[in-house]
N, C-alpha and C positions, 0 to 999 in steps of 0.2 A: 530893179534889183541888180544893177550893174556896178555897184560899189560894195566894198566889204562892210558888212553890218551884221548885227545879231539881234536876237529877241528871245522872248520867253513864251512857252506854251502853258497856258493856265486858263481853264474854262471858268466862266463866271460862277458856276455852281460851286466851285472849289474855294472860292474866297471865304475868309472868316466872316463872322457876324452873328447876330442874335436871332435871326429868323429861320434857322434850320437849314438854310441853303444860301449860297452866295447870291447877292442881288446887285442891282445898279446903285447901291447906296454908297455911304462914305468910304467903306472899305475898298470899293472899286476905284474910287478917286485916289485913295492912298496907294493902291497898287500901281497906278499910273505914275505917281510921284516916285515910287521905288524904281520903276523903269527909267525914269529921267535921271535919278540919282546914280544909277549903275551904268549910265551911258548907253542904254539900249535904244533900238530903233523900232522894233516890232513887238506888238502884243498879239499872239495867235490864240484864238479861241475855237471852240467847237461850235456846231450849228446852234443858232439862237432860236430855232423853231420849236414848236410844241413837242412834248414827249408823250408816248402812249404806253402800251403794255411793254414791260421790260425797262422802261425809263430811259431808253436810248434816244439821244438827239438825232440819230440817223433813222429813226422810225417815227415820223411825225404825222399828225392829223392834217397838216397843211405844209406846202412848200414855201408859203409866204408868211403865215401868221407867227407871232412871237410867243415864247414860253412865259406865261404869266406868273410862274413861280419866281421869276427874276425881278418882278416889280417890287420896289422898296417901299415899305409902309411908312417909314419916317419921312421920306420925301413927300408922300401923299399927305401926311399930317401937316407938314410945313406949308402946303398949299391950301389947307383947310378942307381937304377932301376926306380926311380921317381925323379922329380924335385919338389921343394917346391911349385912352382907356379902351378903345376898340381892339387893341392888339397887345397891350402891355402884359396881360395875365395869361395870354395863350401859350400853350406848350408846343413848340415847333420841333424840338429835337431832344433826344435822350443821350446823345453822344455828339459832342461838338466837332468831332473829326469824321463824321459820316452822315450823309443825307438820308433821312427816313422818308422816302417818297409817299408811302402809305399814310403816314401821319400828316404830311404836308397836304395831301389831297383832301383830308377831312378838316384841317385847321385853317387853311388859307381862304377857302371859298367863302365862308360866312363873313370874313373881314372884307374881302373884295366886294361882296354884295353890299355891305354898308358903304363902302367907298363909292360905288356906282350910284347908290341911292342919294348920297350927299352931293355927288358931282352934278346931278340933275338940277340942284337948287342954286348952283353958282353961275350967275348970269355971265360974268366976264370970261368964262372958259367956253361958253357955247359956240362962239364964233370960231375959235381955234379948233374945236371938235368938228364943226361942220366942214372946215377946210380939210381936216384929216379924212373925214368920210369921203369927200370929193376926190382927194388925191389917191385914195386906195380903193375906189369903187370896183376895180376890176376883180378883186378877190375878197374884200372884206365882208360883204353881205352874204356871199355864198358860204364863207367859212362860219360866220355866226349862225346861219341857218343849219348848217351841218352839225355843229356842236350842240345846238339846242335840240335838234332831233335825236342825236346820239344819246344825250342825257335822258330825253323822254323815253327812249327805248332801253333804259337801264344800262346805258354805256356799252351795249353790245356792238360788236364789229358790224360794219355796213351791211354785208350780205345776210346778217342775222336779225335785222330789224323786223319788227312784228307787222309792218305794213308794206307789202310788196309794191304798192303804188308810190309810197314815199321813196323806196329804193330806186325805182325807175323814174322818179321825178315827174309823175303825172301832175299837170299844172293845177287842176282843180284840187287835188289832194294837198299840194304845196300851199295853195292859197288858204286852205283850212288851217294848216299847221302854222302858217305865218301869223294868223290872227290868234290862235290858241297860245303860241309860244312867243308872243311879241316881247314880253318882259325879258325872257331868257335870251332872245336874239340881241336885244339892246345891251344886255349885260356883257355879252362876248365882244360886241363892237367897242364898247367903252373901255373894257380891259385892254384891248389892243391899242387904243389911244394912250392909255397909261404906259404900256410897254414901250411903244415907239417914242413917246415924248421923253421918257427917262433915258432910253438908250441914246437918242440923238444928242442929248445934253452931255452924256458921258463921253461919247465919241468926239464931240466938239472939244471937250476938255483935253482929251488925248492929242488930237490933231494940233491944237494950239501949242502944245508942248513938244511937237515934232515926234509924236509916237503914232505910228501907223497901225491900223487894225487889220490883221489877216483873218478873214472869215473862212468858213468851211461849208461847202455845198455838197450834200450827198448826191450821187448820180441818180438814185432811185427815190421814189416816194412810197409811202406805206400803202398796202392794200386797203387799209381802213383810213381813207383820206378823202378830203373834199375834192381833190383832183379826180380820183377814180369815180366819185359820185357825179360830178358835174361834166367831166370830159372823158367818158368811157371809150370814145373812139380813138383816144391816144394810147390805149393799152390793149393787150390781148386778153379779153375777158369773155365770160359767158353772159347770158341774158340777165343773170342775177348779180352781176358785178364781181363774180368769183374769178380769180386769175386762172387762165388756162395754162399759163407758164409763169414760173417765178425765177427770181435771180439768185445767184450764189457764185461759188467758185468750186472747181473740181478738187479732188484729193491732192494733197501735197505732203511734204515732209512734216508739216505741223498738224495735219488733220486727215486721218485715213479715209473718212467719208466725205471730205470736202466741207464747205460751209453753205448751209441752206438759209439764205436771208429771208426768203418769202415775199419779197417785193414783186409786184406785177411787172412783167416785161413790157417795154414800150412797143407799140406798133410803129416802127420807124418809117414805113411807107406813108402812113397818114401824116406823120410829123413833116416829112419831106413835102407832101402836097400843100401844107400850110405855109411853106417857107420857114419851117421851124419857129413859128410865131410864139408858141408857148415857151420854148427855150430862151428866146430873145427876151420875153417879158420876165422870165425867172431870173436871168442873169442881170437884167436891168434893175430889178428890185433888189437883188443881192448887193449891187454896188451902191445902193442907198444906205446899206447897213455897214459895209466894209470898204476899206481902201484897197485891199488885195483879196483875191478869192482863190482858195485852194479847192480844186474840184476832185472829189473822192473817186477812186476806182476809174482812173482815166482809161485803163485798158478796155472798159466796157464800150467805149466809143469806136474802137477799131473792131473788136470782136467781143461778144458777151457769152457767158455760160447760161444756157437756157435749160431749165429743169421742168419736168411735168408738174403741173399745179397740185397734183395729188401725191407726189413723191414724198417719202419720209426722210430721205437723205439726198445729198447733192451729188453723189458719185455718178449717178446715171443721167447725165445731161449731155449736151452737145454745144460746140462752139458755133455761133451764128454771126454773120457780118453786121457790124454796127454802121452808123451813118458816116463815119470817117470825117475827112476834112470838110465835106459839104456843110456840116452843121456849123463848124467854127468859121467858115467863110461867110455863112449867112449872118452869124453873130457879129463878125467884124464889119460887114457891110452896113448893118443896122446901128451898131454901137461904137464902131471904131476899134482901135487897138486897146486892149484891156490888160491890166496887170493880173494875169491868171497863173497859178501854180498847178501843175499836173501831178497828181498822186499816181506815179507810174511804178507801183510796187506789185509784187505777185508774179503772175504768169505773163511776163513781158516778152513778146517775140518780135521778130523783125517788122511785122506789120504795125505793131503798137509803137515801136521805136520810130518808124517812119512817120506815123501820125504826129508824134511829139515833135519831130524835127520840122514837119510841114507847118504845124501850128506855132512853132517857135516859142513854146512855153518852157520855163525852167521845170525840170523834173526834180525828184527827191532822191536823197541818199540816206540810208539808215545804218549808222555805224555798228549797231549791235549785230546786224546781219553780217557785216564785213569780218568780224572776228571769229565767226564759226569756222572759217577756212584758215587753218594755221599756216598755209602756204602763201597767204596774201593775194590770192587770185580773184577773190570775190569782187564783183562790180561795186559793192558797198564798202570796200576797204577805204580807209582814209586817204591813202595815196592814189586811189582811183577817182577821187572827187574832181570835178571840173568846175570852172567858175559859174557857168549857167545852170547851177543846181541849188537847191535848198537842202542843207544837210541837218540831220537830227541824230542824236544818240539813239532815241527811240520815239515812238509816237504814243498816242493814247491807247493804241491796240497792243503795244509791246510792254514787256516788263520794265519796271524802273531799273536803273543800272545795278543797284545792289542785289535785287532779285535775279537779274540776268546773270550777274557774275557768279552768284551762288550755284547756279544750274549749269555752269560750264564744266567741261571735263578738265582734269588736271592739266592736260596738254594745252587746252585752249586758254586756261588761266595763265599758264606760263607764257604763252604767246602774247596775250594782252599785256601782261606785266612788263615783258621785255619791250614790246612795241611802244608802250607809253612811257617807258623808263620810270615806272612806278616804284617809289620807295616803300618799304614795308609799313611805314607809319602814315602814308598818304591814303586817304579814303579813296576807294575805287571810283566813286562818283566824280570826285575832283580830277582824277587821272583821265577819265573818259571825257570830261568837259574840256580839259586842256587840249586833248587830241582833236576834239570837235572844233574848237575855236581856231586851231592851227591849220585846218584844212584849207584848200584853195577854193572851196565853194564860196561864192560871193555872200551868201546868206546862210547863217546857222541859227537854229532854234533849240534852246535848252528847255526841257520840261521842268516845271517848278519843283516837282518831287525830287529831282536829281540835284537841283541847286540846294535844296534843303537837306540832302543826304538821307532821304527817307528809305524805309525798308520795303520788302516785297508786298506787304499788305496794302500799300497805297496805290497799287496799280489801278488805272482808271477803268480798263475794260479787258475782258477775256473773250475774244471773238467766239461766236457760236455757242455762247452760254446766255441764259436769261436769269436775271436775279443776281444781286451782289455786285453789280457793276455801276459805274458812274456815281459812286458815292463819296469818294475821298474829298475831304476839306482840310485845308491848312489851318493851323492856329496862329494867331497874330504873333505870339511869342516865338514861333518857329524861325521867323526871319530875323536872325541875330546879325549883329554888325559884322562878325567874321564872315558870314555867308555873303553879305553885300560886298565886303572888301575883296573876297576871292573873285566874285563876278566882275567887279570893276577891274581887277588886276588882269584877268585873261582877256577881257574886252579891249583894254588899252594895249596890252602886250602884243596882241595879234591884229592890231589896227582896225578894230571894228567899232570904235567909239562914235557915238552920234553927236557930232559937233556941227552939223549943217543945219541951216535954217530954211532951206528952200525945198524941203521934201514935198510940200503940197502947193508950191507955186506953179 
């Protein structure tokens, strides 16, 4: 990321289409064509991992497995794995601009079960599937067994399963369930094959057109995850896999009680004893999916906020030392220099800044934060951007530009309008994107909602809330020619156009 370039943040789930959620189908390929047409270099997405309670891609049942909601049924039909009548009359959504996760949970499963059943009869795919099983043996079987057991126990969270021996992985008990749930285990393994096969084809299409994928890796895993079940020694847990301590952030200007995420805290001493083997594997697997990797909550590697596992709010926690540069030195020794972006937002102190400098990763700038200070002294002010950063107007956790502007004070609005030289007839979103693309940051990423000039209701996530998030979807007709023309104009004007062909050489 040492040259001026730009890209778009748009999660797969937000793509248009007829399956109630964005998929790896033809609309995803058309989105890549749009990125090429508008001279972009990057497509940034959110984590592709499974979603659990609350529908957040940052709370997954597995750090490795993919979200099967993203599997496209039309592509399965083209391979003879489904018939059109298997899915054509199903109801996936009642609102084309919002994902209904509860409806999808009920609707997609029977269709995928038909696909798995048919898949078993297609001889020419069995060799490819066997290779997939072999290549992913380190996590695939454990994940499939975890999901089959979870469903058997009425989808309860891990510590609430009805069989204590299953929670604690008693071998005789697991042998019994492997036989009892063999069909369900196989279902989950085959669905992962569908997921990864479709994603790798889509990524190859992007890379062939010089579009790089920026992925996202949450720092933490869910308490209800296969990692907690199979590797409890890597976390601070009690004997029933309940977290003794959980993650979050302390109170700040945006949250009086802080943010209680609920993820189990890592036992960093045990990670160090293994040479950070799990982290090395996790990052290695991530780079099979992405070209660049954004690591969420980078601050947690220098110091992390530790909260009692029984606490109701995040306010009463304490800062504890993280692994620091030792972790990234181990990763570099095993995997070499990697194109990693550090999400260095929030409570960034000198220790966190030093870690970022030692790791030599580009950090982030969020311009929305920069305009709260009308004196222009914020580290996120556009004129404080530096080349080795990735600048955003906002992220998935922030308001879209129109909603952000509506909530500014009159003084802040005046400051932004003057700073951006905004004319009264110019949309606020376009004024902000002009400022964003003009910064000295080598890389800038625009959210799709802002390119489309969407309103506050299209915000992707409100931190520390459950329900109503991760739902926004665009309509195909939203992307008008004038929106494309504006993106081409600012990309070209500020010398960010993707005209190189050696990005992946």
